[in-house]
Each structure stands twice: as C-alpha cells, then as structure tokens.
Chimera marker file (.cmm) of the C-alpha trace (Angstrom):
<marker_set name="trace">
<marker id="1" x="15.812" y="-13.278" z="12.328" r="1" g="1" b="0" radius="0.5"/>
<marker id="2" x="17.609" y="-11.287" z="14.819" r="1" g="1" b="0" radius="0.5"/>
<marker id="3" x="19.910" y="-10.581" z="12.243" r="1" g="1" b="0" radius="0.5"/>
<marker id="4" x="17.247" y="-8.652" z="10.705" r="1" g="1" b="0" radius="0.5"/>
<marker id="5" x="16.523" y="-7.011" z="13.535" r="1" g="1" b="0" radius="0.5"/>
<marker id="6" x="19.889" y="-5.827" z="13.835" r="1" g="1" b="0" radius="0.5"/>
<marker id="7" x="19.717" y="-2.897" z="11.927" r="1" g="1" b="0" radius="0.5"/>
<marker id="8" x="16.100" y="-1.483" z="13.227" r="1" g="1" b="0" radius="0.5"/>
<marker id="9" x="17.382" y="-2.001" z="16.987" r="1" g="1" b="0" radius="0.5"/>
<marker id="10" x="20.175" y="0.101" z="16.371" r="1" g="1" b="0" radius="0.5"/>
<marker id="11" x="18.237" y="2.793" z="14.407" r="1" g="1" b="0" radius="0.5"/>
<marker id="12" x="16.575" y="2.614" z="17.819" r="1" g="1" b="0" radius="0.5"/>
<marker id="13" x="19.777" y="3.404" z="19.974" r="1" g="1" b="0" radius="0.5"/>
<marker id="14" x="20.417" y="5.751" z="17.779" r="1" g="1" b="0" radius="0.5"/>
<marker id="15" x="16.949" y="7.779" z="18.413" r="1" g="1" b="0" radius="0.5"/>
<marker id="16" x="18.147" y="7.832" z="22.514" r="1" g="1" b="0" radius="0.5"/>
<marker id="17" x="21.591" y="10.190" z="21.784" r="1" g="1" b="0" radius="0.5"/>
<marker id="18" x="22.619" y="12.790" z="22.726" r="1" g="1" b="0" radius="0.5"/>
<marker id="19" x="23.559" y="13.895" z="19.345" r="1" g="1" b="0" radius="0.5"/>
<marker id="20" x="20.544" y="15.378" z="17.495" r="1" g="1" b="0" radius="0.5"/>
<marker id="21" x="21.821" y="15.127" z="14.685" r="1" g="1" b="0" radius="0.5"/>
<marker id="22" x="22.358" y="11.264" z="15.211" r="1" g="1" b="0" radius="0.5"/>
<marker id="23" x="19.492" y="11.014" z="17.606" r="1" g="1" b="0" radius="0.5"/>
<marker id="24" x="17.275" y="13.114" z="14.660" r="1" g="1" b="0" radius="0.5"/>
<marker id="25" x="17.824" y="11.333" z="11.653" r="1" g="1" b="0" radius="0.5"/>
<marker id="26" x="17.246" y="7.604" z="13.257" r="1" g="1" b="0" radius="0.5"/>
<marker id="27" x="13.495" y="9.398" z="14.025" r="1" g="1" b="0" radius="0.5"/>
<marker id="28" x="13.379" y="9.796" z="10.527" r="1" g="1" b="0" radius="0.5"/>
<marker id="29" x="13.825" y="6.310" z="9.783" r="1" g="1" b="0" radius="0.5"/>
<marker id="30" x="12.035" y="4.676" z="12.417" r="1" g="1" b="0" radius="0.5"/>
<marker id="31" x="8.934" y="7.684" z="11.128" r="1" g="1" b="0" radius="0.5"/>
<marker id="32" x="9.810" y="5.831" z="7.126" r="1" g="1" b="0" radius="0.5"/>
<marker id="33" x="9.847" y="1.981" z="9.252" r="1" g="1" b="0" radius="0.5"/>
<marker id="34" x="6.588" y="1.861" z="11.221" r="1" g="1" b="0" radius="0.5"/>
<marker id="35" x="4.312" y="3.826" z="7.748" r="1" g="1" b="0" radius="0.5"/>
<marker id="36" x="5.735" y="0.315" z="5.466" r="1" g="1" b="0" radius="0.5"/>
<marker id="37" x="4.509" y="-1.883" z="8.842" r="1" g="1" b="0" radius="0.5"/>
<marker id="38" x="1.539" y="-0.815" z="8.891" r="1" g="1" b="0" radius="0.5"/>
<marker id="39" x="1.528" y="-0.327" z="4.918" r="1" g="1" b="0" radius="0.5"/>
<marker id="40" x="2.080" y="-5.056" z="5.192" r="1" g="1" b="0" radius="0.5"/>
<marker id="41" x="-0.205" y="-5.336" z="8.348" r="1" g="1" b="0" radius="0.5"/>
<marker id="42" x="-3.205" y="-3.733" z="7.192" r="1" g="1" b="0" radius="0.5"/>
<marker id="43" x="-2.814" y="-5.104" z="4.131" r="1" g="1" b="0" radius="0.5"/>
<marker id="44" x="-2.459" y="-8.574" z="6.052" r="1" g="1" b="0" radius="0.5"/>
<marker id="45" x="-5.375" y="-7.819" z="7.712" r="1" g="1" b="0" radius="0.5"/>
<marker id="46" x="-7.652" y="-6.691" z="5.304" r="1" g="1" b="0" radius="0.5"/>
<marker id="47" x="-6.949" y="-9.460" z="3.254" r="1" g="1" b="0" radius="0.5"/>
<marker id="48" x="-7.474" y="-12.195" z="5.907" r="1" g="1" b="0" radius="0.5"/>
<marker id="49" x="-10.883" y="-10.677" z="6.311" r="1" g="1" b="0" radius="0.5"/>
<marker id="50" x="-11.091" y="-7.669" z="9.492" r="1" g="1" b="0" radius="0.5"/>
<marker id="51" x="-13.050" y="-5.182" z="9.188" r="1" g="1" b="0" radius="0.5"/>
<marker id="52" x="-11.840" y="-1.157" z="8.752" r="1" g="1" b="0" radius="0.5"/>
<marker id="53" x="-12.759" y="-1.028" z="12.725" r="1" g="1" b="0" radius="0.5"/>
<marker id="54" x="-10.926" y="-3.790" z="13.805" r="1" g="1" b="0" radius="0.5"/>
<marker id="55" x="-7.442" y="-2.648" z="12.742" r="1" g="1" b="0" radius="0.5"/>
<marker id="56" x="-8.834" y="1.549" z="13.378" r="1" g="1" b="0" radius="0.5"/>
<marker id="57" x="-9.227" y="-0.564" z="17.076" r="1" g="1" b="0" radius="0.5"/>
<marker id="58" x="-5.453" y="-2.058" z="17.500" r="1" g="1" b="0" radius="0.5"/>
<marker id="59" x="-4.188" y="1.205" z="15.687" r="1" g="1" b="0" radius="0.5"/>
<marker id="60" x="-5.292" y="3.171" z="17.928" r="1" g="1" b="0" radius="0.5"/>
<marker id="61" x="-7.237" y="5.788" z="15.096" r="1" g="1" b="0" radius="0.5"/>
<marker id="62" x="-10.994" y="5.928" z="14.072" r="1" g="1" b="0" radius="0.5"/>
<marker id="63" x="-11.810" y="3.937" z="11.630" r="1" g="1" b="0" radius="0.5"/>
<marker id="64" x="-12.295" y="6.980" z="9.075" r="1" g="1" b="0" radius="0.5"/>
<marker id="65" x="-8.725" y="8.097" z="9.485" r="1" g="1" b="0" radius="0.5"/>
<marker id="66" x="-7.474" y="4.051" z="8.713" r="1" g="1" b="0" radius="0.5"/>
<marker id="67" x="-9.924" y="4.043" z="5.726" r="1" g="1" b="0" radius="0.5"/>
<marker id="68" x="-8.874" y="7.267" z="4.314" r="1" g="1" b="0" radius="0.5"/>
<marker id="69" x="-5.284" y="6.156" z="4.106" r="1" g="1" b="0" radius="0.5"/>
<marker id="70" x="-5.113" y="2.784" z="3.164" r="1" g="1" b="0" radius="0.5"/>
<marker id="71" x="-8.549" y="2.943" z="1.912" r="1" g="1" b="0" radius="0.5"/>
<marker id="72" x="-7.384" y="3.622" z="-1.962" r="1" g="1" b="0" radius="0.5"/>
<marker id="73" x="-4.331" y="2.080" z="-2.131" r="1" g="1" b="0" radius="0.5"/>
<marker id="74" x="-6.137" y="-1.158" z="-0.854" r="1" g="1" b="0" radius="0.5"/>
<marker id="75" x="-9.662" y="-1.369" z="-2.077" r="1" g="1" b="0" radius="0.5"/>
<marker id="76" x="-13.393" y="-1.625" z="-0.063" r="1" g="1" b="0" radius="0.5"/>
<marker id="77" x="-12.955" y="-4.864" z="-0.297" r="1" g="1" b="0" radius="0.5"/>
<link id1="1" id2="2" r="1" g="1" b="0" radius="0.2"/>
<link id1="2" id2="3" r="1" g="1" b="0" radius="0.2"/>
<link id1="3" id2="4" r="1" g="1" b="0" radius="0.2"/>
<link id1="4" id2="5" r="1" g="1" b="0" radius="0.2"/>
<link id1="5" id2="6" r="1" g="1" b="0" radius="0.2"/>
<link id1="6" id2="7" r="1" g="1" b="0" radius="0.2"/>
<link id1="7" id2="8" r="1" g="1" b="0" radius="0.2"/>
<link id1="8" id2="9" r="1" g="1" b="0" radius="0.2"/>
<link id1="9" id2="10" r="1" g="1" b="0" radius="0.2"/>
<link id1="10" id2="11" r="1" g="1" b="0" radius="0.2"/>
<link id1="11" id2="12" r="1" g="1" b="0" radius="0.2"/>
<link id1="12" id2="13" r="1" g="1" b="0" radius="0.2"/>
<link id1="13" id2="14" r="1" g="1" b="0" radius="0.2"/>
<link id1="14" id2="15" r="1" g="1" b="0" radius="0.2"/>
<link id1="15" id2="16" r="1" g="1" b="0" radius="0.2"/>
<link id1="16" id2="17" r="1" g="1" b="0" radius="0.2"/>
<link id1="17" id2="18" r="1" g="1" b="0" radius="0.2"/>
<link id1="18" id2="19" r="1" g="1" b="0" radius="0.2"/>
<link id1="19" id2="20" r="1" g="1" b="0" radius="0.2"/>
<link id1="20" id2="21" r="1" g="1" b="0" radius="0.2"/>
<link id1="21" id2="22" r="1" g="1" b="0" radius="0.2"/>
<link id1="22" id2="23" r="1" g="1" b="0" radius="0.2"/>
<link id1="23" id2="24" r="1" g="1" b="0" radius="0.2"/>
<link id1="24" id2="25" r="1" g="1" b="0" radius="0.2"/>
<link id1="25" id2="26" r="1" g="1" b="0" radius="0.2"/>
<link id1="26" id2="27" r="1" g="1" b="0" radius="0.2"/>
<link id1="27" id2="28" r="1" g="1" b="0" radius="0.2"/>
<link id1="28" id2="29" r="1" g="1" b="0" radius="0.2"/>
<link id1="29" id2="30" r="1" g="1" b="0" radius="0.2"/>
<link id1="30" id2="31" r="1" g="1" b="0" radius="0.2"/>
<link id1="31" id2="32" r="1" g="1" b="0" radius="0.2"/>
<link id1="32" id2="33" r="1" g="1" b="0" radius="0.2"/>
<link id1="33" id2="34" r="1" g="1" b="0" radius="0.2"/>
<link id1="34" id2="35" r="1" g="1" b="0" radius="0.2"/>
<link id1="35" id2="36" r="1" g="1" b="0" radius="0.2"/>
<link id1="36" id2="37" r="1" g="1" b="0" radius="0.2"/>
<link id1="37" id2="38" r="1" g="1" b="0" radius="0.2"/>
<link id1="38" id2="39" r="1" g="1" b="0" radius="0.2"/>
<link id1="39" id2="40" r="1" g="1" b="0" radius="0.2"/>
<link id1="40" id2="41" r="1" g="1" b="0" radius="0.2"/>
<link id1="41" id2="42" r="1" g="1" b="0" radius="0.2"/>
<link id1="42" id2="43" r="1" g="1" b="0" radius="0.2"/>
<link id1="43" id2="44" r="1" g="1" b="0" radius="0.2"/>
<link id1="44" id2="45" r="1" g="1" b="0" radius="0.2"/>
<link id1="45" id2="46" r="1" g="1" b="0" radius="0.2"/>
<link id1="46" id2="47" r="1" g="1" b="0" radius="0.2"/>
<link id1="47" id2="48" r="1" g="1" b="0" radius="0.2"/>
<link id1="48" id2="49" r="1" g="1" b="0" radius="0.2"/>
<link id1="49" id2="50" r="1" g="1" b="0" radius="0.2"/>
<link id1="50" id2="51" r="1" g="1" b="0" radius="0.2"/>
<link id1="51" id2="52" r="1" g="1" b="0" radius="0.2"/>
<link id1="52" id2="53" r="1" g="1" b="0" radius="0.2"/>
<link id1="53" id2="54" r="1" g="1" b="0" radius="0.2"/>
<link id1="54" id2="55" r="1" g="1" b="0" radius="0.2"/>
<link id1="55" id2="56" r="1" g="1" b="0" radius="0.2"/>
<link id1="56" id2="57" r="1" g="1" b="0" radius="0.2"/>
<link id1="57" id2="58" r="1" g="1" b="0" radius="0.2"/>
<link id1="58" id2="59" r="1" g="1" b="0" radius="0.2"/>
<link id1="59" id2="60" r="1" g="1" b="0" radius="0.2"/>
<link id1="60" id2="61" r="1" g="1" b="0" radius="0.2"/>
<link id1="61" id2="62" r="1" g="1" b="0" radius="0.2"/>
<link id1="62" id2="63" r="1" g="1" b="0" radius="0.2"/>
<link id1="63" id2="64" r="1" g="1" b="0" radius="0.2"/>
<link id1="64" id2="65" r="1" g="1" b="0" radius="0.2"/>
<link id1="65" id2="66" r="1" g="1" b="0" radius="0.2"/>
<link id1="66" id2="67" r="1" g="1" b="0" radius="0.2"/>
<link id1="67" id2="68" r="1" g="1" b="0" radius="0.2"/>
<link id1="68" id2="69" r="1" g="1" b="0" radius="0.2"/>
<link id1="69" id2="70" r="1" g="1" b="0" radius="0.2"/>
<link id1="70" id2="71" r="1" g="1" b="0" radius="0.2"/>
<link id1="71" id2="72" r="1" g="1" b="0" radius="0.2"/>
<link id1="72" id2="73" r="1" g="1" b="0" radius="0.2"/>
<link id1="73" id2="74" r="1" g="1" b="0" radius="0.2"/>
<link id1="74" id2="75" r="1" g="1" b="0" radius="0.2"/>
<link id1="75" id2="76" r="1" g="1" b="0" radius="0.2"/>
<link id1="76" id2="77" r="1" g="1" b="0" radius="0.2"/>
</marker_set>
C-alpha cells in the first residue's frame, strides 16, 4: 500500500520546496487530489446512509455547502 502513497508523498514534499515553480505545481496537484478524495468519501458516506449534516460536520463546512457541491452528482437519497 505504501507504494500507492509514494507519489502523493513526493508531491507533499515538493509543496515545501523553496522553488516556487516546484512548490506551486505541487500545491495544485494536492488540491486536485483532495477534491477527488472528497468526492469518493462523500459518495461512500451517502451510500452508508450518512446525512448531509454528518458529512458537512466532518468536512468543517455547512450542510448547504456540501449539498450544493455534491448533491446533484450523488442525488438526494
């Protein structure tokens, strides 16, 4: 499993680079990764019956924010 994480760890280390070119590219990659992970985990939570409020609380956002972002793709269930 660690081999799957190595690219993410490399990107995270690059985000601390003193070279802005390297650091900013890494930040953009981490942002895209975080978005994909959020989608997967919100879908998992909804499949398991979690409410929008439960999901929002874990993400540190409002219920309206998480529903607006993910509701159309996942559905109201």
